[in-house]
Each structure stands twice: as structure tokens, then as C-alpha cells.
C-alpha positions in Angstrom: 8.1 28.6 42.1 11.8 28.9 41.3 12.1 25.1 40.9 9.1 25.1 38.5 10.7 27.9 36.4 14.1 26.0 36.3 12.6 22.7 35.3 10.4 24.4 32.6 13.4 26.4 31.3 15.7 23.4 31.2 13.1 21.2 29.5 12.3 23.9 26.9 16.0 24.3 26.0 16.6 20.5 25.9 13.6 19.9 23.6 14.6 22.9 21.4 18.1 21.5 21.0 16.8 18.0 20.2 14.4 19.4 17.6 17.2 21.3 15.9 19.7 18.4 16.0 17.6 15.3 15.2 14.0 16.4 15.0 11.1 15.2 17.1 8.6 14.3 14.3 8.5 11.9 11.4 7.7 13.0 7.9 4.1 13.4 6.8 4.6 10.4 4.3 5.8 8.2 7.1 3.0 9.2 9.4 0.4 8.4 6.8 2.0 5.1 5.9 1.8 4.2 9.5 4.4 3.7 12.2 3.0 0.5 13.8 5.1 -1.9 11.8 8.4 -0.1 12.0 8.0 0.8 15.7 6.2 -2.3 17.1 6.6 -4.9 14.4 2.8 -5.4 14.0 -0.2 -3.7 12.5 -2.1 -1.9 15.2 -5.5 -1.7 13.5 -5.6 -4.2 10.6 -9.3 -3.5 9.9 -8.7 0.3 9.4 -8.0 1.3 5.8 -7.6 4.8 4.5 -9.6 5.4 1.3 -10.9 8.4 -0.5 -14.1 10.0 0.7 -16.0 9.3 -2.5 -15.7 5.5 -1.9 -18.5 3.9 0.0 -17.9 1.6 3.0 -18.5 -2.1 2.4 -21.9 -3.5 3.2 -22.3 -4.5 6.9 -19.7 -1.9 8.1 -20.2 0.5 10.9 -21.7 3.1 8.5 -24.8 0.9 8.1 -25.5 0.7 11.8 -25.3 4.4 12.1 -27.9 4.9 9.4 -30.4 2.3 10.8 
């Protein structure tokens, strides 16, 4: 139990310091723009496109199968 407490405490302090010094998250704008290209050099899901809710999906999309 002592080892568990030590490892948890050390990990907590380390992550707290990393968060203060350089941060552990990207900005909301970067997250919405996508991290696939900057991180991996390729688009992860090329068929996935964010669009407003009021736009309809193109004919033949997954939405049509769910309604049938």
C-alpha cells in the first residue's frame, strides 16, 4: 500500500508540474481543426466532415440507412 501511495503521489506531482510548465492539452481551436495532420502527417478520417446541425447529410449517407 505504501508503494501505491508513493507512485500515485509522485505521478500526481509530476503531472501537476508538467501542466504548469508546458501544459498537457492543446487549444480548443487546434483540437477542432484536427491533430491528425500535425501529429501523424495524414488525415485520420477523410470522410468525416464537421458541419452545422441544420445541414442535411448527402443522399446515400449513413443517415438514410438508419431511417429505412
